[in-house]
mmCIF file of the N, C-alpha and C atoms, coordinates in Angstrom:
data_MODEL
# 
_entry.id   MODEL 
# 
loop_
_atom_site.group_PDB 
_atom_site.id 
_atom_site.type_symbol 
_atom_site.label_atom_id 
_atom_site.label_alt_id 
_atom_site.label_comp_id 
_atom_site.label_asym_id 
_atom_site.label_entity_id 
_atom_site.label_seq_id 
_atom_site.pdbx_PDB_ins_code 
_atom_site.Cartn_x 
_atom_site.Cartn_y 
_atom_site.Cartn_z 
_atom_site.occupancy 
_atom_site.B_iso_or_equiv 
_atom_site.pdbx_formal_charge 
_atom_site.auth_seq_id 
_atom_site.auth_comp_id 
_atom_site.auth_asym_id 
_atom_site.auth_atom_id 
_atom_site.pdbx_PDB_model_num 
ATOM 1   N N  . UNK A 1 1  ? 2.971   -21.699 -3.387  1.00 0.00 ? 1  UNK A N  1 
ATOM 2   C CA . UNK A 1 1  ? 2.507   -23.058 -3.589  1.00 0.00 ? 1  UNK A CA 1 
ATOM 3   C C  . UNK A 1 1  ? 2.251   -23.261 -5.081  1.00 0.00 ? 1  UNK A C  1 
ATOM 4   N N  . UNK A 1 2  ? 2.753   -24.348 -5.600  1.00 0.00 ? 2  UNK A N  1 
ATOM 5   C CA . UNK A 1 2  ? 2.589   -24.660 -7.012  1.00 0.00 ? 2  UNK A CA 1 
ATOM 6   C C  . UNK A 1 2  ? 1.217   -25.294 -7.247  1.00 0.00 ? 2  UNK A C  1 
ATOM 7   N N  . UNK A 1 3  ? 0.550   -24.847 -8.295  1.00 0.00 ? 3  UNK A N  1 
ATOM 8   C CA . UNK A 1 3  ? -0.729  -25.444 -8.666  1.00 0.00 ? 3  UNK A CA 1 
ATOM 9   C C  . UNK A 1 3  ? -0.498  -26.658 -9.550  1.00 0.00 ? 3  UNK A C  1 
ATOM 10  N N  . UNK A 1 4  ? -1.373  -27.631 -9.431  1.00 0.00 ? 4  UNK A N  1 
ATOM 11  C CA . UNK A 1 4  ? -1.321  -28.842 -10.254 1.00 0.00 ? 4  UNK A CA 1 
ATOM 12  C C  . UNK A 1 4  ? -2.608  -28.939 -11.046 1.00 0.00 ? 4  UNK A C  1 
ATOM 13  N N  . UNK A 1 5  ? -2.539  -29.559 -12.196 1.00 0.00 ? 5  UNK A N  1 
ATOM 14  C CA . UNK A 1 5  ? -3.724  -29.802 -13.008 1.00 0.00 ? 5  UNK A CA 1 
ATOM 15  C C  . UNK A 1 5  ? -4.257  -31.192 -12.720 1.00 0.00 ? 5  UNK A C  1 
ATOM 16  N N  . UNK A 1 6  ? -5.566  -31.316 -12.758 1.00 0.00 ? 6  UNK A N  1 
ATOM 17  C CA . UNK A 1 6  ? -6.232  -32.599 -12.565 1.00 0.00 ? 6  UNK A CA 1 
ATOM 18  C C  . UNK A 1 6  ? -7.186  -32.798 -13.731 1.00 0.00 ? 6  UNK A C  1 
ATOM 19  N N  . UNK A 1 7  ? -7.020  -33.891 -14.438 1.00 0.00 ? 7  UNK A N  1 
ATOM 20  C CA . UNK A 1 7  ? -7.896  -34.195 -15.558 1.00 0.00 ? 7  UNK A CA 1 
ATOM 21  C C  . UNK A 1 7  ? -8.732  -35.416 -15.187 1.00 0.00 ? 7  UNK A C  1 
ATOM 22  N N  . UNK A 1 8  ? -10.038 -35.286 -15.284 1.00 0.00 ? 8  UNK A N  1 
ATOM 23  C CA . UNK A 1 8  ? -10.919 -36.410 -14.981 1.00 0.00 ? 8  UNK A CA 1 
ATOM 24  C C  . UNK A 1 8  ? -11.886 -36.604 -16.138 1.00 0.00 ? 8  UNK A C  1 
ATOM 25  N N  . UNK A 1 9  ? -12.404 -37.798 -16.237 1.00 0.00 ? 9  UNK A N  1 
ATOM 26  C CA . UNK A 1 9  ? -13.406 -38.105 -17.242 1.00 0.00 ? 9  UNK A CA 1 
ATOM 27  C C  . UNK A 1 9  ? -14.727 -38.337 -16.543 1.00 0.00 ? 9  UNK A C  1 
ATOM 28  N N  . UNK A 1 10 ? -15.770 -37.768 -17.092 1.00 0.00 ? 10 UNK A N  1 
ATOM 29  C CA . UNK A 1 10 ? -17.112 -38.001 -16.582 1.00 0.00 ? 10 UNK A CA 1 
ATOM 30  C C  . UNK A 1 10 ? -18.090 -37.810 -17.720 1.00 0.00 ? 10 UNK A C  1 
ATOM 31  N N  . UNK A 1 11 ? -19.272 -38.285 -17.515 1.00 0.00 ? 11 UNK A N  1 
ATOM 32  C CA . UNK A 1 11 ? -20.285 -38.143 -18.552 1.00 0.00 ? 11 UNK A CA 1 
ATOM 33  C C  . UNK A 1 11 ? -20.671 -36.673 -18.707 1.00 0.00 ? 11 UNK A C  1 
ATOM 34  N N  . UNK A 1 12 ? -21.173 -36.351 -19.858 1.00 0.00 ? 12 UNK A N  1 
ATOM 35  C CA . UNK A 1 12 ? -21.633 -34.987 -20.119 1.00 0.00 ? 12 UNK A CA 1 
ATOM 36  C C  . UNK A 1 12 ? -22.726 -34.602 -19.124 1.00 0.00 ? 12 UNK A C  1 
ATOM 37  N N  . UNK A 1 13 ? -23.594 -35.553 -18.812 1.00 0.00 ? 13 UNK A N  1 
ATOM 38  C CA . UNK A 1 13 ? -24.694 -35.293 -17.871 1.00 0.00 ? 13 UNK A CA 1 
ATOM 39  C C  . UNK A 1 13 ? -24.146 -34.913 -16.486 1.00 0.00 ? 13 UNK A C  1 
ATOM 40  N N  . UNK A 1 14 ? -23.166 -35.637 -16.014 1.00 0.00 ? 14 UNK A N  1 
ATOM 41  C CA . UNK A 1 14 ? -22.573 -35.326 -14.709 1.00 0.00 ? 14 UNK A CA 1 
ATOM 42  C C  . UNK A 1 14 ? -21.857 -33.980 -14.743 1.00 0.00 ? 14 UNK A C  1 
ATOM 43  N N  . UNK A 1 15 ? -21.134 -33.730 -15.827 1.00 0.00 ? 15 UNK A N  1 
ATOM 44  C CA . UNK A 1 15 ? -20.426 -32.460 -15.927 1.00 0.00 ? 15 UNK A CA 1 
ATOM 45  C C  . UNK A 1 15 ? -21.406 -31.289 -15.922 1.00 0.00 ? 15 UNK A C  1 
ATOM 46  N N  . UNK A 1 16 ? -22.487 -31.414 -16.662 1.00 0.00 ? 16 UNK A N  1 
ATOM 47  C CA . UNK A 1 16 ? -23.480 -30.335 -16.709 1.00 0.00 ? 16 UNK A CA 1 
ATOM 48  C C  . UNK A 1 16 ? -24.123 -30.127 -15.338 1.00 0.00 ? 16 UNK A C  1 
ATOM 49  N N  . UNK A 1 17 ? -24.362 -31.220 -14.607 1.00 0.00 ? 17 UNK A N  1 
ATOM 50  C CA . UNK A 1 17 ? -24.924 -31.109 -13.260 1.00 0.00 ? 17 UNK A CA 1 
ATOM 51  C C  . UNK A 1 17 ? -23.925 -30.411 -12.332 1.00 0.00 ? 17 UNK A C  1 
ATOM 52  N N  . UNK A 1 18 ? -22.662 -30.763 -12.437 1.00 0.00 ? 18 UNK A N  1 
ATOM 53  C CA . UNK A 1 18 ? -21.622 -30.141 -11.617 1.00 0.00 ? 18 UNK A CA 1 
ATOM 54  C C  . UNK A 1 18 ? -21.493 -28.660 -11.941 1.00 0.00 ? 18 UNK A C  1 
ATOM 55  N N  . UNK A 1 19 ? -21.489 -28.343 -13.216 1.00 0.00 ? 19 UNK A N  1 
ATOM 56  C CA . UNK A 1 19 ? -21.377 -26.956 -13.646 1.00 0.00 ? 19 UNK A CA 1 
ATOM 57  C C  . UNK A 1 19 ? -22.582 -26.130 -13.182 1.00 0.00 ? 19 UNK A C  1 
ATOM 58  N N  . UNK A 1 20 ? -23.778 -26.707 -13.289 1.00 0.00 ? 20 UNK A N  1 
ATOM 59  C CA . UNK A 1 20 ? -24.982 -26.007 -12.844 1.00 0.00 ? 20 UNK A CA 1 
ATOM 60  C C  . UNK A 1 20 ? -24.951 -25.776 -11.331 1.00 0.00 ? 20 UNK A C  1 
ATOM 61  N N  . UNK A 1 21 ? -24.498 -26.770 -10.589 1.00 0.00 ? 21 UNK A N  1 
ATOM 62  C CA . UNK A 1 21 ? -24.403 -26.630 -9.134  1.00 0.00 ? 21 UNK A CA 1 
ATOM 63  C C  . UNK A 1 21 ? -23.412 -25.521 -8.775  1.00 0.00 ? 21 UNK A C  1 
ATOM 64  N N  . UNK A 1 22 ? -22.280 -25.501 -9.461  1.00 0.00 ? 22 UNK A N  1 
ATOM 65  C CA . UNK A 1 22 ? -21.272 -24.470 -9.215  1.00 0.00 ? 22 UNK A CA 1 
ATOM 66  C C  . UNK A 1 22 ? -21.850 -23.083 -9.497  1.00 0.00 ? 22 UNK A C  1 
ATOM 67  N N  . UNK A 1 23 ? -22.552 -22.945 -10.589 1.00 0.00 ? 23 UNK A N  1 
ATOM 68  C CA . UNK A 1 23 ? -23.156 -21.654 -10.934 1.00 0.00 ? 23 UNK A CA 1 
ATOM 69  C C  . UNK A 1 23 ? -24.186 -21.235 -9.883  1.00 0.00 ? 23 UNK A C  1 
ATOM 70  N N  . UNK A 1 24 ? -24.977 -22.192 -9.401  1.00 0.00 ? 24 UNK A N  1 
ATOM 71  C CA . UNK A 1 24 ? -25.987 -21.884 -8.388  1.00 0.00 ? 24 UNK A CA 1 
ATOM 72  C C  . UNK A 1 24 ? -25.340 -21.426 -7.085  1.00 0.00 ? 24 UNK A C  1 
ATOM 73  N N  . UNK A 1 25 ? -24.166 -21.948 -6.790  1.00 0.00 ? 25 UNK A N  1 
ATOM 74  C CA . UNK A 1 25 ? -23.439 -21.579 -5.567  1.00 0.00 ? 25 UNK A CA 1 
ATOM 75  C C  . UNK A 1 25 ? -22.487 -20.415 -5.802  1.00 0.00 ? 25 UNK A C  1 
ATOM 76  N N  . UNK A 1 26 ? -22.491 -19.876 -7.021  1.00 0.00 ? 26 UNK A N  1 
ATOM 77  C CA . UNK A 1 26 ? -21.606 -18.777 -7.414  1.00 0.00 ? 26 UNK A CA 1 
ATOM 78  C C  . UNK A 1 26 ? -20.142 -19.132 -7.155  1.00 0.00 ? 26 UNK A C  1 
ATOM 79  N N  . UNK A 1 27 ? -19.777 -20.327 -7.574  1.00 0.00 ? 27 UNK A N  1 
ATOM 80  C CA . UNK A 1 27 ? -18.407 -20.820 -7.464  1.00 0.00 ? 27 UNK A CA 1 
ATOM 81  C C  . UNK A 1 27 ? -18.004 -21.434 -8.792  1.00 0.00 ? 27 UNK A C  1 
ATOM 82  N N  . UNK A 1 28 ? -16.710 -21.655 -8.942  1.00 0.00 ? 28 UNK A N  1 
ATOM 83  C CA . UNK A 1 28 ? -16.227 -22.390 -10.107 1.00 0.00 ? 28 UNK A CA 1 
ATOM 84  C C  . UNK A 1 28 ? -16.217 -23.881 -9.775  1.00 0.00 ? 28 UNK A C  1 
ATOM 85  N N  . UNK A 1 29 ? -16.117 -24.702 -10.799 1.00 0.00 ? 29 UNK A N  1 
ATOM 86  C CA . UNK A 1 29 ? -15.988 -26.140 -10.573 1.00 0.00 ? 29 UNK A CA 1 
ATOM 87  C C  . UNK A 1 29 ? -14.717 -26.413 -9.771  1.00 0.00 ? 29 UNK A C  1 
ATOM 88  N N  . UNK A 1 30 ? -13.652 -25.700 -10.080 1.00 0.00 ? 30 UNK A N  1 
ATOM 89  C CA . UNK A 1 30 ? -12.403 -25.854 -9.328  1.00 0.00 ? 30 UNK A CA 1 
ATOM 90  C C  . UNK A 1 30 ? -12.614 -25.562 -7.847  1.00 0.00 ? 30 UNK A C  1 
ATOM 91  N N  . UNK A 1 31 ? -13.328 -24.495 -7.541  1.00 0.00 ? 31 UNK A N  1 
ATOM 92  C CA . UNK A 1 31 ? -13.581 -24.158 -6.138  1.00 0.00 ? 31 UNK A CA 1 
ATOM 93  C C  . UNK A 1 31 ? -14.388 -25.247 -5.445  1.00 0.00 ? 31 UNK A C  1 
ATOM 94  N N  . UNK A 1 32 ? -15.370 -25.819 -6.122  1.00 0.00 ? 32 UNK A N  1 
ATOM 95  C CA . UNK A 1 32 ? -16.151 -26.915 -5.532  1.00 0.00 ? 32 UNK A CA 1 
ATOM 96  C C  . UNK A 1 32 ? -15.259 -28.102 -5.200  1.00 0.00 ? 32 UNK A C  1 
ATOM 97  N N  . UNK A 1 33 ? -14.400 -28.471 -6.137  1.00 0.00 ? 33 UNK A N  1 
ATOM 98  C CA . UNK A 1 33 ? -13.526 -29.627 -5.920  1.00 0.00 ? 33 UNK A CA 1 
ATOM 99  C C  . UNK A 1 33 ? -12.529 -29.336 -4.806  1.00 0.00 ? 33 UNK A C  1 
ATOM 100 N N  . UNK A 1 34 ? -11.956 -28.126 -4.801  1.00 0.00 ? 34 UNK A N  1 
ATOM 101 C CA . UNK A 1 34 ? -11.024 -27.770 -3.723  1.00 0.00 ? 34 UNK A CA 1 
ATOM 102 C C  . UNK A 1 34 ? -11.716 -27.786 -2.368  1.00 0.00 ? 34 UNK A C  1 
ATOM 103 N N  . UNK A 1 35 ? -12.947 -27.285 -2.299  1.00 0.00 ? 35 UNK A N  1 
ATOM 104 C CA . UNK A 1 35 ? -13.707 -27.318 -1.042  1.00 0.00 ? 35 UNK A CA 1 
ATOM 105 C C  . UNK A 1 35 ? -13.917 -28.752 -0.574  1.00 0.00 ? 35 UNK A C  1 
ATOM 106 N N  . UNK A 1 36 ? -14.249 -29.643 -1.511  1.00 0.00 ? 36 UNK A N  1 
ATOM 107 C CA . UNK A 1 36 ? -14.474 -31.048 -1.168  1.00 0.00 ? 36 UNK A CA 1 
ATOM 108 C C  . UNK A 1 36 ? -13.177 -31.676 -0.645  1.00 0.00 ? 36 UNK A C  1 
ATOM 109 N N  . UNK A 1 37 ? -12.071 -31.428 -1.336  1.00 0.00 ? 37 UNK A N  1 
ATOM 110 C CA . UNK A 1 37 ? -10.785 -31.987 -0.902  1.00 0.00 ? 37 UNK A CA 1 
ATOM 111 C C  . UNK A 1 37 ? -10.412 -31.458 0.475   1.00 0.00 ? 37 UNK A C  1 
ATOM 112 N N  . UNK A 1 38 ? -10.672 -30.180 0.717   1.00 0.00 ? 38 UNK A N  1 
ATOM 113 C CA . UNK A 1 38 ? -10.351 -29.588 2.025   1.00 0.00 ? 38 UNK A CA 1 
ATOM 114 C C  . UNK A 1 38 ? -11.151 -30.220 3.160   1.00 0.00 ? 38 UNK A C  1 
ATOM 115 N N  . UNK A 1 39 ? -12.286 -30.826 2.863   1.00 0.00 ? 39 UNK A N  1 
ATOM 116 C CA . UNK A 1 39 ? -13.111 -31.467 3.895   1.00 0.00 ? 39 UNK A CA 1 
ATOM 117 C C  . UNK A 1 39 ? -12.717 -32.916 4.164   1.00 0.00 ? 39 UNK A C  1 
ATOM 118 N N  . UNK A 1 40 ? -11.798 -33.459 3.375   1.00 0.00 ? 40 UNK A N  1 
ATOM 119 C CA . UNK A 1 40 ? -11.353 -34.828 3.611   1.00 0.00 ? 40 UNK A CA 1 
ATOM 120 C C  . UNK A 1 40 ? -10.661 -34.911 4.966   1.00 0.00 ? 40 UNK A C  1 
ATOM 121 N N  . UNK A 1 41 ? -10.796 -36.038 5.656   1.00 0.00 ? 41 UNK A N  1 
ATOM 122 C CA . UNK A 1 41 ? -10.120 -36.166 6.950   1.00 0.00 ? 41 UNK A CA 1 
ATOM 123 C C  . UNK A 1 41 ? -8.603  -36.112 6.763   1.00 0.00 ? 41 UNK A C  1 
ATOM 124 N N  . UNK A 1 42 ? -7.951  -35.488 7.707   1.00 0.00 ? 42 UNK A N  1 
ATOM 125 C CA . UNK A 1 42 ? -6.496  -35.415 7.676   1.00 0.00 ? 42 UNK A CA 1 
ATOM 126 C C  . UNK A 1 42 ? -5.931  -36.739 8.147   1.00 0.00 ? 42 UNK A C  1 
ATOM 127 N N  . UNK A 1 43 ? -5.003  -37.290 7.377   1.00 0.00 ? 43 UNK A N  1 
ATOM 128 C CA . UNK A 1 43 ? -4.394  -38.568 7.708   1.00 0.00 ? 43 UNK A CA 1 
ATOM 129 C C  . UNK A 1 43 ? -2.942  -38.362 8.087   1.00 0.00 ? 43 UNK A C  1 
ATOM 130 N N  . UNK A 1 44 ? -2.480  -39.170 9.025   1.00 0.00 ? 44 UNK A N  1 
ATOM 131 C CA . UNK A 1 44 ? -1.064  -39.180 9.354   1.00 0.00 ? 44 UNK A CA 1 
ATOM 132 C C  . UNK A 1 44 ? -0.335  -39.928 8.247   1.00 0.00 ? 44 UNK A C  1 
ATOM 133 N N  . UNK A 1 45 ? 0.936   -39.631 8.075   1.00 0.00 ? 45 UNK A N  1 
ATOM 134 C CA . UNK A 1 45 ? 1.711   -40.326 7.048   1.00 0.00 ? 45 UNK A CA 1 
ATOM 135 C C  . UNK A 1 45 ? 1.701   -41.827 7.295   1.00 0.00 ? 45 UNK A C  1 
ATOM 136 N N  . UNK A 1 46 ? 1.697   -42.254 8.558   1.00 0.00 ? 46 UNK A N  1 
ATOM 137 C CA . UNK A 1 46 ? 1.677   -43.679 8.891   1.00 0.00 ? 46 UNK A CA 1 
ATOM 138 C C  . UNK A 1 46 ? 0.388   -44.350 8.437   1.00 0.00 ? 46 UNK A C  1 
ATOM 139 N N  . UNK A 1 47 ? -0.685  -43.571 8.222   1.00 0.00 ? 47 UNK A N  1 
ATOM 140 C CA . UNK A 1 47 ? -1.966  -44.141 7.817   1.00 0.00 ? 47 UNK A CA 1 
ATOM 141 C C  . UNK A 1 47 ? -1.986  -44.534 6.347   1.00 0.00 ? 47 UNK A C  1 
ATOM 142 N N  . UNK A 1 48 ? -1.047  -44.036 5.541   1.00 0.00 ? 48 UNK A N  1 
ATOM 143 C CA . UNK A 1 48 ? -1.022  -44.381 4.128   1.00 0.00 ? 48 UNK A CA 1 
ATOM 144 C C  . UNK A 1 48 ? -0.454  -45.775 3.961   1.00 0.00 ? 48 UNK A C  1 
ATOM 145 N N  . UNK A 1 49 ? -1.009  -46.514 3.048   1.00 0.00 ? 49 UNK A N  1 
ATOM 146 C CA . UNK A 1 49 ? -0.493  -47.845 2.760   1.00 0.00 ? 49 UNK A CA 1 
ATOM 147 C C  . UNK A 1 49 ? -0.679  -48.129 1.282   1.00 0.00 ? 49 UNK A C  1 
ATOM 148 N N  . UNK A 1 50 ? -0.121  -49.227 0.828   1.00 0.00 ? 50 UNK A N  1 
ATOM 149 C CA . UNK A 1 50 ? -0.273  -49.614 -0.573  1.00 0.00 ? 50 UNK A CA 1 
ATOM 150 C C  . UNK A 1 50 ? -1.557  -50.393 -0.783  1.00 0.00 ? 50 UNK A C  1 
ATOM 151 N N  . UNK A 1 51 ? -2.272  -50.697 0.280   1.00 0.00 ? 51 UNK A N  1 
ATOM 152 C CA . UNK A 1 51 ? -3.525  -51.439 0.142   1.00 0.00 ? 51 UNK A CA 1 
ATOM 153 C C  . UNK A 1 51 ? -4.646  -50.468 -0.240  1.00 0.00 ? 51 UNK A C  1 
ATOM 154 N N  . UNK A 1 52 ? -5.471  -50.833 -1.243  1.00 0.00 ? 52 UNK A N  1 
ATOM 155 C CA . UNK A 1 52 ? -6.573  -49.942 -1.594  1.00 0.00 ? 52 UNK A CA 1 
ATOM 156 C C  . UNK A 1 52 ? -7.610  -49.873 -0.477  1.00 0.00 ? 52 UNK A C  1 
ATOM 157 N N  . UNK A 1 53 ? -8.342  -48.765 -0.430  1.00 0.00 ? 53 UNK A N  1 
ATOM 158 C CA . UNK A 1 53 ? -9.417  -48.638 0.528   1.00 0.00 ? 53 UNK A CA 1 
ATOM 159 C C  . UNK A 1 53 ? -10.539 -49.594 0.163   1.00 0.00 ? 53 UNK A C  1 
ATOM 160 N N  . UNK A 1 54 ? -11.376 -49.992 1.129   1.00 0.00 ? 54 UNK A N  1 
ATOM 161 C CA . UNK A 1 54 ? -12.486 -50.897 0.796   1.00 0.00 ? 54 UNK A CA 1 
ATOM 162 C C  . UNK A 1 54 ? -13.400 -50.258 -0.256  1.00 0.00 ? 54 UNK A C  1 
ATOM 163 N N  . UNK A 1 55 ? -13.912 -51.071 -1.139  1.00 0.00 ? 55 UNK A N  1 
ATOM 164 C CA . UNK A 1 55 ? -14.838 -50.649 -2.196  1.00 0.00 ? 55 UNK A CA 1 
ATOM 165 C C  . UNK A 1 55 ? -14.238 -49.622 -3.136  1.00 0.00 ? 55 UNK A C  1 
ATOM 166 N N  . UNK A 1 56 ? -12.930 -49.617 -3.288  1.00 0.00 ? 56 UNK A N  1 
ATOM 167 C CA . UNK A 1 56 ? -12.256 -48.708 -4.210  1.00 0.00 ? 56 UNK A CA 1 
ATOM 168 C C  . UNK A 1 56 ? -11.641 -49.539 -5.334  1.00 0.00 ? 56 UNK A C  1 
ATOM 169 N N  . UNK A 1 57 ? -11.638 -49.001 -6.539  1.00 0.00 ? 57 UNK A N  1 
ATOM 170 C CA . UNK A 1 57 ? -10.998 -49.758 -7.636  1.00 0.00 ? 57 UNK A CA 1 
ATOM 171 C C  . UNK A 1 57 ? -9.484  -49.794 -7.429  1.00 0.00 ? 57 UNK A C  1 
ATOM 172 N N  . UNK A 1 58 ? -8.879  -50.868 -7.864  1.00 0.00 ? 58 UNK A N  1 
ATOM 173 C CA . UNK A 1 58 ? -7.419  -50.994 -7.756  1.00 0.00 ? 58 UNK A CA 1 
ATOM 174 C C  . UNK A 1 58 ? -6.760  -50.082 -8.767  1.00 0.00 ? 58 UNK A C  1 
ATOM 175 N N  . UNK A 1 59 ? -5.604  -49.536 -8.385  1.00 0.00 ? 59 UNK A N  1 
ATOM 176 C CA . UNK A 1 59 ? -4.815  -48.722 -9.309  1.00 0.00 ? 59 UNK A CA 1 
ATOM 177 C C  . UNK A 1 59 ? -5.116  -47.346 -9.169  1.00 0.00 ? 59 UNK A C  1 
# 
C-alpha cells in the first residue's frame, strides 16, 4: 500500500495540544490521525456525492 502525505494548517496552540496528547498516549500524531480516520463510518460508493455535507465548508 502506498503512503500519502497530508499537509494541514492549524494554530500553534492546537498543534502543541495534539502533540502533547499523542505523547501522553505514547503514539505519534500520525497514529492518532490514522486511528481517527479508521473510526469513520464506512460509506458505500453510492453514498458519495458532489454535494457538501451539512455544516461543512465548500471546496
